[in-house]
C-alpha positions as CSV (number, residue, x, y, z in Angstrom):
1,M,-49.0,6.4,78.2
2,A,-47.5,3.5,75.8
3,P,-45.9,6.2,73.3
4,A,-44.2,8.5,76.0
5,M,-42.3,5.2,77.5
6,V,-41.2,4.3,74.1
7,A,-39.8,7.9,73.8
8,L,-38.1,7.9,76.9
9,L,-36.7,4.7,76.4
10,F,-35.2,5.4,72.9
11,A,-34.4,9.1,74.3
12,G,-32.3,6.9,77.3
13,L,-30.5,4.7,74.5
14,S,-29.5,7.8,72.5
15,V,-27.9,9.5,75.6
16,T,-25.9,6.0,76.6
17,A,-25.2,5.1,73.2
18,C,-21.6,5.8,73.8
19,D,-20.4,5.1,77.1
20,D,-18.7,2.8,79.5
21,A,-18.4,-0.5,77.2
22,A,-18.2,-2.7,80.6
23,G,-20.8,-1.2,82.7
24,P,-24.1,1.2,82.7
25,E,-23.2,4.0,84.5
26,Q,-23.4,7.5,82.9
27,L,-19.6,9.1,82.4
28,E,-18.5,11.8,84.2
29,T,-15.3,13.1,82.5
30,L,-14.3,12.6,79.0
31,T,-10.3,13.4,77.8
32,L,-8.6,13.1,74.6
33,T,-5.0,12.6,74.5
34,A,-2.4,11.4,71.6
35,P,1.1,10.3,72.4
36,T,2.7,13.1,70.4
37,T,1.2,16.6,69.4
38,T,3.7,17.2,67.0
39,V,4.1,15.6,63.7
40,Q,5.2,16.3,60.4
41,P,2.8,16.5,57.3
42,T,0.7,13.5,56.5
43,A,1.9,11.7,59.7
44,T,-0.7,9.7,61.4
45,V,-1.2,9.5,65.3
46,Q,-3.7,7.2,67.0
47,L,-6.0,9.6,69.7
48,T,-7.1,7.9,72.9
49,A,-10.4,8.8,74.5
50,V,-10.6,8.2,78.3
51,G,-13.7,8.6,80.8
52,T,-14.3,8.0,84.6
53,R,-17.5,7.6,86.2
54,A,-18.6,7.4,89.7
55,T,-16.7,4.0,90.5
56,S,-13.8,3.8,88.3
57,D,-12.0,5.0,85.1
58,V,-13.2,4.0,81.7
59,T,-10.5,3.0,79.4
60,T,-12.7,1.5,76.8
61,L,-15.7,3.5,75.5
62,L,-18.2,2.2,73.0
63,G,-19.6,4.4,70.0
64,E,-17.7,7.7,70.6
65,T,-17.5,10.1,67.7
66,Y,-14.3,11.6,66.7
67,T,-14.1,14.9,64.7
68,V,-11.6,17.4,63.1
69,V,-13.0,20.6,64.1
70,S,-10.4,22.9,62.4
71,G,-6.7,22.8,61.0
72,G,-7.4,20.0,58.2
73,G,-6.5,16.6,58.4
74,S,-8.7,13.7,58.8
75,V,-9.7,11.0,61.6
76,S,-11.3,7.6,61.3
77,A,-14.1,6.2,64.0
78,T,-11.4,4.6,66.0
79,G,-9.7,8.0,66.6
80,L,-6.5,7.5,63.9
81,F,-5.9,11.2,62.8
82,T,-4.0,11.8,59.7
83,A,-2.3,14.8,59.5
84,P,-2.7,17.6,56.4
85,A,0.1,18.2,54.3
86,A,-0.1,21.8,55.4
87,A,1.6,23.1,58.5
88,G,-0.3,24.1,61.2
89,T,-2.5,23.4,64.0
90,S,-5.6,20.9,63.9
91,R,-8.0,20.7,66.5
92,I,-9.7,17.4,67.2
93,S,-12.7,16.4,69.1
94,V,-14.3,13.5,70.9
95,L,-18.0,13.0,71.7
96,C,-19.3,10.6,74.2
97,A,-22.3,10.3,76.5
98,G,-23.2,14.5,75.8
99,L,-19.6,15.4,76.7
100,T,-16.9,16.5,74.7
101,A,-12.9,16.6,74.6
102,L,-10.5,18.1,72.2
103,V,-6.7,17.8,71.6
104,D,-4.7,20.0,69.8
105,I,-2.0,18.5,67.1
106,T,0.6,20.8,65.5
107,V,1.8,19.9,62.2
108,V,5.4,21.1,61.3
109,A,7.3,21.0,57.9
110,G,9.2,18.0,57.0
111,P,12.6,17.7,56.1
112,L,14.0,20.1,53.4
113,A,13.5,18.7,50.0
114,T,14.0,22.0,47.4
115,I,15.4,25.3,47.5
116,T,13.9,28.5,45.8
117,V,16.6,31.3,44.7
118,S,15.0,34.7,43.6
119,P,15.3,36.9,41.9
120,N,15.8,35.7,38.1
121,P,17.2,39.4,37.1
122,T,18.7,41.1,34.3
123,L,21.6,43.2,35.6
124,P,23.8,45.7,33.7
125,I,27.7,44.9,34.3
126,Q,29.0,45.5,37.6
127,T,25.7,45.9,39.7
128,A,25.1,44.5,42.7
129,Q,22.4,42.3,43.6
130,Q,21.1,40.7,46.8
131,F,19.8,37.0,46.1
132,T,17.6,35.1,48.7
133,A,16.9,31.3,49.3
134,V,13.9,29.9,50.9
135,G,13.9,26.1,51.7
136,H,10.8,24.0,51.6
137,D,9.6,20.5,52.3
138,A,8.1,17.7,49.8
139,F,4.8,19.6,50.6
140,G,5.7,23.0,49.9
141,N,6.0,24.2,53.7
142,V,8.7,26.6,54.3
143,V,11.9,24.8,56.0
144,A,14.5,27.3,57.7
145,I,18.0,27.3,56.2
146,T,21.0,29.5,56.1
147,P,22.5,28.4,52.5
148,T,26.2,28.5,51.4
149,W,26.3,30.7,48.1
150,S,28.2,30.3,44.9
151,G,28.3,31.5,41.3
152,G,29.6,31.3,37.7
153,T,32.7,32.8,37.3
154,Q,31.3,34.6,33.7
155,A,28.1,36.0,35.2
156,G,29.7,37.5,38.0
157,T,30.9,36.9,41.8
158,I,28.7,36.2,45.0
159,V,29.9,36.4,48.6
160,A,29.6,33.0,49.9
161,G,28.0,33.9,53.2
162,T,25.4,36.4,52.4
163,G,24.2,36.0,48.6
164,M,25.5,39.4,47.7
165,F,26.1,39.2,43.9
166,T,27.9,41.4,41.5
167,S,27.7,40.9,37.6
168,G,30.5,40.5,35.7
169,T,31.5,42.4,32.3
170,T,30.6,39.4,30.1
171,L,27.1,39.9,28.0
172,G,24.5,37.0,28.0
173,V,22.1,34.8,29.8
174,F,23.8,32.8,32.0
175,A,21.8,29.5,33.6
176,A,22.5,28.3,37.2
177,A,24.7,31.6,37.6
178,V,24.0,31.9,41.4
179,T,23.5,28.5,43.6
180,A,22.1,28.4,47.2
181,T,23.4,25.0,49.0
182,S,22.2,23.5,52.5
183,G,23.1,19.9,52.8
184,S,22.6,18.1,49.7
185,I,19.8,20.4,48.3
186,S,20.7,23.1,46.0
187,G,18.7,25.7,44.0
188,T,19.8,28.0,41.2
189,A,19.1,31.2,39.8
190,T,19.5,32.4,36.1
191,V,20.9,35.8,35.7
192,T,21.1,37.9,32.6
193,V,23.8,40.5,31.7
194,E,23.4,43.7,29.5
195,A,25.5,46.3,28.7
196,G,26.1,49.2,30.9
197,P,25.6,52.7,30.6
198,L,27.7,54.4,27.6
199,A,31.0,54.9,29.2
200,S,33.2,56.3,25.8
201,I,32.8,56.3,22.4
202,T,35.2,55.2,19.7
203,V,35.4,57.6,16.4
204,E,37.1,55.9,13.4
205,P,39.2,56.1,11.2
206,N,41.7,57.6,13.7
207,P,43.7,58.7,12.4
208,V,43.1,59.6,9.0
209,T,45.1,61.6,6.0
210,L,42.7,63.4,3.6
211,Q,43.4,65.1,0.4
212,I,42.0,68.6,-0.3
213,G,38.2,68.2,-1.1
214,V,37.9,64.2,-0.4
215,Q,35.2,63.0,1.4
216,Q,35.6,60.6,4.5
217,Q,32.8,58.7,6.4
218,F,33.5,58.3,10.0
219,T,31.8,56.2,12.4
220,A,30.9,56.4,15.9
221,V,30.9,53.2,18.3
222,G,29.7,53.5,22.0
223,H,31.0,50.9,24.9
224,D,30.4,50.6,28.6
225,A,33.1,50.2,31.1
226,G,33.6,46.7,30.1
227,G,33.9,47.3,26.7
228,N,30.5,45.9,25.4
229,P,29.1,48.1,22.3
230,V,26.2,50.2,23.3
231,P,24.1,52.0,20.9
232,V,24.4,55.8,19.8
């Protein structure tokens, strides 16, 4: 009988290992709460586990176990949750006296840190191109923005409210040809402008006067609509 009694004693200890710190009664309910359920990346939140027993509420538990069930982040033995860098929802559980309670915490993007403008195109002269801008926080999470657009005059022109760009007639590679700005944060894109399709051919010399039987070499040079040379 002695081994059986020892086994039962240890079984009882394991059941009541997490319980009311002030009394021997078994918990009947268990809840897990957070002061806020919406946080920014890497923020910390102190979770609180509370139980009830037959005679009173239990606000101080002893030996509860916290676990991040899904969504990322970490939680300490005392219930201090540290949010992950990625936006999303994390679920945390607490286990005590055979009972489990859950709380969900949503991680939202932090303040705008960078703007990515795309594409970085190569365009013929006088060609339209729609640009887009995507904002991100310091951890790469998407931040909604409504940017103001601006562009370099040599590369072309852009509509400030829409990001619709039209390349100019000057050839070259133009860094920061298109800029999207939201508040104090800006992002840029590079535009390469190349010659457009053949629009005209100039034959030289013209005019020319020749004596009978004299040879004359003529040359032909192609141009696009902006006067830029086009091989022919």
